[in-house]
C-alpha positions as CSV (number, residue, x, y, z in Angstrom):
1,X,0.0,0.0,0.0
2,X,2.9,2.5,0.7
3,X,4.3,1.8,-2.7
4,X,1.0,2.5,-4.3
5,X,0.7,5.7,-2.3
6,X,4.1,6.8,-3.2
7,X,3.5,6.0,-6.9
8,X,0.3,7.9,-7.1
9,X,1.6,11.0,-5.4
10,X,4.8,11.0,-7.6
11,X,2.7,10.5,-10.8
12,X,0.3,13.2,-9.8
13,X,3.2,15.6,-9.2
14,X,4.5,15.3,-12.7
15,X,1.4,14.6,-14.6
16,X,1.2,17.9,-16.3
17,X,4.7,17.4,-17.7
18,X,4.0,14.1,-19.4
19,X,2.9,13.6,-22.9
20,X,0.1,11.0,-23.6
21,X,2.7,8.4,-24.7
22,X,4.5,8.7,-21.3
23,X,1.1,8.6,-19.5
24,X,0.4,5.3,-21.0
25,X,4.0,4.2,-20.9
26,X,4.2,3.3,-24.7
27,X,6.5,4.1,-27.4
28,X,5.6,6.9,-30.0
29,X,5.6,4.2,-32.7
30,X,3.3,1.8,-30.7
31,X,0.4,0.2,-32.6
32,X,-3.1,0.9,-31.4
33,X,-3.4,-2.7,-30.0
34,X,-0.4,-1.9,-27.7
35,X,-2.0,1.5,-26.9
36,X,-5.2,-0.3,-25.9
37,X,-3.4,-2.8,-23.8
38,X,-1.5,0.0,-22.0
39,X,-4.8,1.9,-21.4
40,X,-6.2,-1.2,-19.7
41,X,-3.2,-1.7,-17.6
42,X,-3.1,1.9,-16.5
43,X,-6.8,1.7,-15.8
44,X,-6.4,-1.2,-13.5
45,X,-3.5,0.5,-11.8
46,X,-5.0,3.9,-11.3
47,X,-8.8,3.7,-11.4
48,X,-10.2,5.3,-8.2
49,X,-12.6,2.3,-7.6
50,X,-9.7,0.0,-7.4
51,X,-8.1,1.8,-4.5
52,X,-10.9,2.2,-2.0
53,X,-8.5,1.3,0.8
54,X,-6.2,4.2,0.2
55,X,-6.3,7.5,2.1
56,X,-9.2,9.8,1.1
57,X,-6.7,12.6,0.4
58,X,-5.4,10.5,-2.5
59,X,-8.7,10.3,-4.4
60,X,-8.4,13.6,-6.1
61,X,-4.9,12.7,-7.4
62,X,-6.1,9.2,-8.5
63,X,-9.1,10.7,-10.2
64,X,-7.0,13.2,-12.1
65,X,-4.6,10.4,-13.2
66,X,-7.4,8.3,-14.3
67,X,-8.9,11.2,-16.4
68,X,-5.6,11.9,-18.0
69,X,-5.1,8.1,-18.9
70,X,-8.6,8.1,-20.5
71,X,-7.8,11.4,-22.3
72,X,-4.5,9.9,-23.6
73,X,-6.2,6.8,-24.9
74,X,-9.0,8.8,-26.5
75,X,-6.6,10.8,-28.5
76,X,-4.0,8.1,-29.3
77,X,-6.4,5.4,-30.4
78,X,-7.8,7.4,-33.3
79,X,-5.5,7.7,-36.2
80,X,-6.6,11.2,-37.2
81,X,-6.5,12.6,-33.7
82,X,-3.1,10.8,-33.1
83,X,-1.7,12.4,-36.3
84,X,-2.8,16.0,-35.1
85,X,-1.4,15.3,-31.5
86,X,1.9,14.1,-32.9
87,X,2.2,17.1,-35.1
88,X,1.4,19.4,-32.2
89,X,3.9,17.6,-30.0
90,X,6.6,17.9,-32.6
91,X,5.8,21.6,-33.1
92,X,5.4,22.7,-29.4
93,X,7.1,20.3,-26.9
94,X,5.6,22.3,-24.0
95,X,2.1,21.6,-24.8
96,X,1.7,17.8,-24.0
97,X,-2.1,17.8,-23.7
98,X,-4.7,18.1,-26.4
99,X,-8.2,18.0,-25.2
100,X,-10.3,15.5,-27.2
101,X,-12.5,18.2,-28.7
102,X,-9.5,20.0,-29.9
103,X,-8.0,16.9,-31.5
104,X,-11.3,16.1,-33.2
105,X,-11.8,19.6,-34.5
106,X,-8.3,19.8,-35.8
107,X,-8.5,16.3,-37.4
108,X,-11.8,17.4,-39.1
109,X,-10.3,20.6,-40.3
110,X,-7.3,18.8,-41.9
111,X,-9.6,16.2,-43.4
112,X,-11.9,18.9,-44.8
113,X,-8.8,20.8,-46.3
114,X,-7.6,17.6,-48.0
115,X,-11.0,16.9,-49.5
116,X,-12.2,20.5,-50.3
117,X,-9.1,22.5,-50.5
118,X,-7.0,24.6,-48.2
119,X,-7.1,28.0,-49.9
120,X,-10.1,30.1,-50.3
121,X,-9.9,30.0,-54.1
122,X,-9.1,26.4,-54.2
123,X,-12.3,25.7,-52.2
124,X,-14.3,28.1,-54.3
125,X,-13.4,26.5,-57.6
126,X,-13.8,23.0,-56.1
127,X,-17.3,23.8,-54.9
128,X,-18.2,25.2,-58.2
129,X,-16.9,22.0,-59.9
130,X,-19.0,20.1,-57.5
131,X,-22.1,22.1,-58.3
132,X,-21.3,21.6,-62.1
133,X,-21.2,17.8,-61.5
134,X,-24.4,17.9,-59.7
135,X,-26.1,19.6,-62.8
136,X,-24.4,17.2,-65.1
137,X,-22.1,19.8,-66.7
138,X,-18.7,17.9,-67.0
139,X,-17.1,20.4,-69.1
140,X,-17.6,23.2,-66.6
141,X,-16.6,20.9,-63.8
142,X,-13.3,20.0,-65.5
143,X,-12.6,23.7,-66.1
144,X,-13.3,24.6,-62.5
145,X,-11.2,21.7,-61.2
146,X,-8.3,22.9,-63.5
147,X,-8.7,26.3,-62.0
148,X,-8.7,24.9,-58.4
149,X,-5.5,23.2,-59.2
150,X,-3.9,26.4,-60.2
151,X,-4.4,27.6,-56.6
152,X,-3.5,24.1,-55.1
153,X,-1.3,22.2,-57.4
154,X,-0.4,19.5,-54.9
155,X,-4.1,18.7,-53.9
156,X,-4.5,15.0,-54.5
157,X,-8.2,15.0,-54.3
158,X,-8.6,17.6,-57.0
159,X,-6.2,15.6,-59.3
160,X,-8.1,12.5,-58.6
161,X,-11.4,14.0,-59.5
162,X,-10.0,15.7,-62.6
163,X,-8.5,12.5,-63.7
164,X,-11.8,10.7,-63.2
165,X,-13.6,13.4,-65.4
166,X,-11.0,13.1,-68.1
167,X,-11.2,9.3,-68.0
168,X,-15.0,9.2,-68.6
169,X,-15.0,11.2,-71.8
């Protein structure tokens, strides 16, 4: 019991300095199956219900640790959220947390940019091409996609859609 108490106090003291990988005690390259197993191990070790015999003053620390373990798992198990978190971690080593809502919003934004374009003009001409396709005007859609590609020449979605239009002539 003394070991558990010391471990909980020590972890609670440094919790805000640990990134999600260190919270779950996994490598940055760990597959999702390993992250899942680490989450379950940490859940058994730090869930407040598993430590009812500990001093009541440890419950807030234990609850905080359990919440952080769950937060880490929620971000790292989803490939899109994990990619965003890894990018953030690489860019800003001081910010080791990413609330789930932020991770989801950023992943959605990046996905939307890949799909619809990242520049205002790229998005504008892509949407015009989509409207043209909905009306059945393939010539106008192709023209608008070519224009969208002038603003975003590396957009794979635009290229793929244009290649599909050209292939169906």
